[in-house]
N, C-alpha and C positions, 0 to 999 in steps of 0.2 A: 596046224591049224591056228591061225591068228587069235591072239588073245584079247579080249574085249575089257575095258575098265570097267571098274563099278562106279553106278549113278546112283545117285541118291532120290529116294522116291519122289516123282513127279508131285504129288499132291502135298507133300511137305514140303520140299525145296522152293515151290512156286510161292510160299509166304514167307521167306526170309531171304537174305543176303548171303548165305553161306555158300561156299564153292559146292558146285553141282558135281563135278567129276573127281571121283577119290584118287584116279590114277591106278598104276600097277601095284600090286601086292610084289614083296622080292619073289615069292614063287612063281607069280607069272612074269615079273621082268626076265629073270632067269630063263625061263621056257622060251620068251618071244625071242630074247637075245639068240640063242642057240638057233633059231631057225635061218639066221643069218647064213649064207654059204658062203662069204667073205671072197666075191668076186675077184678076181686079178685085174679088172678093169671097172671098177666101181663106177655104175651111171648116176647112182643115189647122189654121189658127191657133185655130179655137174648140174643136179637139179636144185641144190643148195645155194640160195644167193652169197653164202658168206664161207661157202667151201669148207665146212667141215669135214673132218677126215672120219667119215660115219662108220665106216667097217672097224676102223680101230677102236673107237669108243664102244661099240656094240661088242668088240671081242673082251674088251675088260669086263663088259658086264656078264658076258658069258663066262667069265672066270671070277667073278662073284666080287668085282672089284670096281664099286660105285664111284670110289674117290678118284682113282686114276680113269675112270671115264669121264668124269667132271673135269679133271685137269687137260685131258685131250680135248674135249669140246671149246674148253676156255681160250685155247691157242687160237681159236679163229671166232668164238663166239662170247662175246661180253655180258649177254642177258639170255642164260640157256633156260632158266627156270620160267623166263615170261614165252620165249619162243616155243618151250615145249607144252604152252597152254594155248596159246592164241595163233600161232603162225598156221597155216593152210597146206600143212604136209602133204595131203592127197593130191595137190595140183603141183608139188614140187620135186621133193626127195622121194617121196613114196612112189610117186607117178613115174618114175624113173627106174623105180627097184626091179630088177630082173625076176623074182619071184611073182610080180603082180603080171606078167604075160599071161600066166597060166593059172595063177591061183590069186591069194592074199599077200599083198606086198608086206615087208616087215613094218611093223608099228614104231616108225623112227621116232614120231613127236613124242609118243608116251614114253619111250625108253629114253629120250632127253629129259624129260619132265622126271623120271625116277631117278637118274643119274644126278640131277641139279637137287633134287629132294633128299636124297639120302647120301650123296658123295659129298656134301657139302664140307668143305675143310675148315678146321677149327680156326685157322686165321687167315684174313684174306689178303694172302700175299700176290704177288704177280706171278701169275703161274704160266705166264709165256714165253713160249721157246724164241721168240724173235729177238733178233738184234737189238739191245739197247744202247741207244746214242746218248751219250754224255752232253747235254746242252742244256744251257738257261735260257733258250730262246724263247719268248712268249708268244703262245699262239691264243687266238679268241676263236672260242666256240659258241655259235648263237642258236639257242633251242636245246631243252633237256629232254627231247622227246628220243626215239629210238635211234635216229639218225645222229643225233647230237651226241647222245651218250656212248654210242658205238666208236663215233670219231674221236673223241675226247679220250676214251680209254684206249684206242691205238696208239694216239699222239704222245699219252704219258707212258705208256710202254717203251715207245722209240725213244724218251728221255726228254721231250719238250716240256715246257712249264705252261701247262694249259688252265684258262681260266674259261669256264661256261657260263654265259649269260642267260638267265630263264626269266621269262616274264611274269608267269604267275608264281604264287608264294611256297609252291613244293614242284621239285623236278619230276619228272616222268614223262611231260607232254601227254599224249593220247593215252599212254599206259595209266596215267592218274586220274585224267579228266574224262576219256571217253569210255574206256571197257569196264564193265560193272565187277563190282566185288566177286559176285558170284561166277565169275570166268576167270577173273584175274585177281586174286586177293592182293590188296595194297602192301601189304606185310612182304610180299614177294618183291613187289618193285622196289619197295624200300630196303632191302637187303640187296638187290641187283645195284641200286644207287649206291649203298654204303661202299659195296668193293671196289666200284669204280673210283671213288672218293679215295679210298686207300691206295689206288695208284699214285695220288698225289694231285689229282683234277680237283680245282679249287671251283665249287658252284656259287654263283651269287643270283640267289632269287629276286623276284619283284625289279628286275632288271629289264625294262623292255628295251630293245635295239631298235633305233628308228625315232626313238623318243627319248631317253636317257642319254645315249650315244648313237650318233649315226655311225655308218661304217667307216666313214672316212675318218670321224674321231677317233676310232678304235686304233688307226694305225699312228694317229699322233700320240696317242696313249702309250706306243711303243710296242703294240702287238705286229708281228710280221707277218702274219698271216691270218687271215679270217676263213671259217667255214661257216655257212649259213645252213640249219637244218630247223628253221621254224615251223615247218609242216603247213597245213592245210586247214585252218580252224575258224574260214570265214562261212556261215552257212548259205545254202541256194535255197531259194523258193521257187515255186511252179509259177507266180504272178498271174494266179488266179482271183477272182473276186472274193472277198471274207478273209484273206491270210492275216489282216491287221486286227481280227475280233479276239476279245478274250477267251482264252482256252487252247490258243494256237501257238506252238513251241517249235522252234527249230531243235533237231536233235542234238545239235552242240549246246544250247542252253540248257535242256531237259538234262542231259547226261553229265554235263558240268555240274549242275546244281547236284545231282543224284550222288554222284561219284566224289569228285574233288571236294565238293563243300559238303557232302553226307547229308543231305537231305533224309534218306532214308532211314536217319538215327534221330529224326526231330520226334522231340523237342532237345533231345541230349544236345543236337548240334541245331543253332536256329537258324536254319536254311529252308522256308516253306517250300512245298511244291505241290500247287494244286491239281489234282486228278479226279475227274469225272467217272461214274461208274462204266461208262461207255467210251474206249478210247480206240482212236483209229490212227494207224502209224502210216505214212505214206511212203512206199518204197521198199527194195527187196535184197538189200545188201546186210552185211552184218551190223551195221550202226542200226538198221531197222529192226533186224532182231535183239538187240542189247535193249531199245528204247522199250519196245513192245513187253519183254520180259520182265523190264522193270518196273512197268507201270503196272503189269499183275501184281506185282509184288508189293506196291505202294498202294494196293487197294481196290482196285479197278475191277468190278465183276465180268466186263467182257471187252476183248481185245483183240482186234482185228489187224491184219495185215493187209493195205491195199495195194497192188500190185498189177501193172499195166501189162505183163506179160505172165508167161506161163511157169510152173514152178522149175521147170528145167533151165529157164533164162536166169534163173534168180540168182544173182554174185554170192550171195550168202554162203559159206561154208555149210555142206549137207548136214554135218553133227551140229551145226547150230539150229538149222531149220527143223531138225528132228527133236531136239530138245523142246525148241518153242511149241512145236504141236503136241508134244507129251505133256506138257504144261496145261494146254487147253487154249492154245492161243490159236485164232482161226485164221487161215489165208484165203484171203477173197482176190481172185487170180483175174486177168485179162479185164480189169476194171482201172478206172483213172477218175478222180476227182476232176469238176469242173467247175464248183462254185463251194464255198462254204458259208452256211445259213446261220444267222446269229437270233437272238431272239431280243425280245425288247430293252434288256440292258447289255446289248452287244456281247452276249456270251455266245459260245457255238451250241446248236442246237442239232446239226445235220449237215450232211454234204450233199450236192447233187454229182452224181456220178455216171459216167458211161462206160457200155461195154466195148472190149477190145476183140480184133482176132487178129493172127498171127501173118506177117506177110514176109518177103524174102529177108535174107540176113543184111544186116547194116554193118557199117563200117567197125562196131565192136566186134562182129562176128555171131552177134544172136540176131534173133528174126525181129523184124520191125513189127510194131503194132499200129493196126487202123480202125478208128473208131466206127461203130457199127450204129449206122442212122437207128433212131427208132426205139435204141436200148436205154435210153437216160433213165435213170431211177434213182432214190432217195435211201440214204444211210442214215440211220440216226446215231449220232455221237456228241459226248461232251467234251471230249478234249482230241484235239488233232496234233500229230507231231510230225514234221517234216524230216523224214532222213531220205534226201535224194540227192546227196553230195556237199562237197565242200569245197571253197577255192582259197587259194592263199590272201593272208590279209597284205593289203598294201602298203603299209606302214613303212616297210624297209625299202621297198622298190621306189615308193614315193620321195623318199629322204636320200637315195642315192641315184641323182638324174642319169649316171653313165652305166647303169646296171641294165643289160640287155634283158626285156621279158617278153615273154608270149603275150599275144593280144587277151588271153585270159588271167595274166597274172604271174605265171609260173616262170623262174629264172631259166634263164638259156646257158647251156653249159656244153661244152665240148665232153661227149659219151665217153673218152676215154679216160678222159682225167677227172672230171667234175668242175673243171675251172669254168669261172664265168668270163665276163666280157673286161672285167678289172683284174689286171696282175695280182696275185696273190689272195684272191678271194675265190673260192669256192662255195660249190652248193650241192646239197643232195635230199633225196627224199621228196615228201608230199609237196615241198615248195618248188620242185623240179617237175614232177611226174604229174600232179594233182593226186588226189587221196588215193593211195594203193596199201600196200600190207607192210607190218610190222618189219618181217623180214628181209624187205626189198628197201626198205629205206636204211635199216643196219648194212645192207650190202653197198648201199653209195656212201654211209659213213665210212665204211672201210676203204672203199677206194679213194674217196678224198683224203683220209689219212696219211696214204700211202703217197698220194701226189703231193700233198703239203710237205710231206718227208724231202721228196725228191725235190721240189721246188725250194726249199729252205736252203738244203745242203749244196744244191747248184747256185743258188745267189748267195752263199755266205750269211743268210741271216738277215741282209741288208734291207 
């Protein structure tokens, strides 16, 4: 039987920002690891974007050796404690698990978390079996999110001299500004970043590329290759009346205030964030769940997630949806706002909404939504948080005219190498795909690190 992690009581956890899941105990991890049948042709590895040798690390856990398990994971994954907490294993490695065909798949994500938490080496040494190339060739990495951190770490393991430029005052990208403390403690992020710094990566914060330096100027400074992993941090809105009212947030601004600027610790940290008693979050992804659960913890008495499709179409992880419901957050499904209504002081007081019905599947593979005439109604709310997606910040693209981009702003790359239209410039993660998962961004970072190594060796670092 698949082991289930311990969760803190919903009534208690909904009032603080401490981590919700307690993970596996040593006994649970041992029992779960022993369930693995050690397939000769492990499909789970094919489902992992960074190709972790999953049976091997689980075998170490089954032998009660989490230290060796962590070492095995770090051969491929530079952020294991992060991935063990936030990656959608149910749609990736666990989805491919043979045991899942007739029963419950191995809880690979929770085993990875256990290995990371309990197998931490005393010193953060280079634990990779990859070939190390002795070289002082300088490489610039733009963006200290999952893609940039992964690319920088792998390049350092290859022996290159890596400088990582981060626009914010702390590294981590979405791991720091987007994912709440109760889902991903920032100590975990800090520990992972320290490991990457220990590999020799220099991190320069408050360094906005496209402003401080352009991509062309990085080459003039002596860097022989550049990786762009600046993510997708520009919020999207619905373009409906009332979005400029007081009390309307983008999820980006809201979560950045709460997480990176620690508004939840106000007044210890002087970052105010005003939350009404009734909060409406628009969207159905993990960002919507994070926003809703954060609003609840900040004192809202009623939090509703407004989503235009059904629960089955929600892109959020099933685990996060269930946690939100357990904490008392309401799902208002097949509903979409058409107008945000303000009071005499231009503060939000309500939303005009309309009910939807599902139609045929659209390009995303989910069923389309069709407004139902005559179903208009009003939902009272004091705060509205828009969590309907993000797009890339145009700063790098606008300052690099010969960089080919999609109409929506994403950088166009060779899918096999990650190289852009500019020789020596590579890109990966959300800046290429649009908002996606942490692990997919990490996979792109690994691909580009390998491509940069090949590019520099073939070009002699010129």
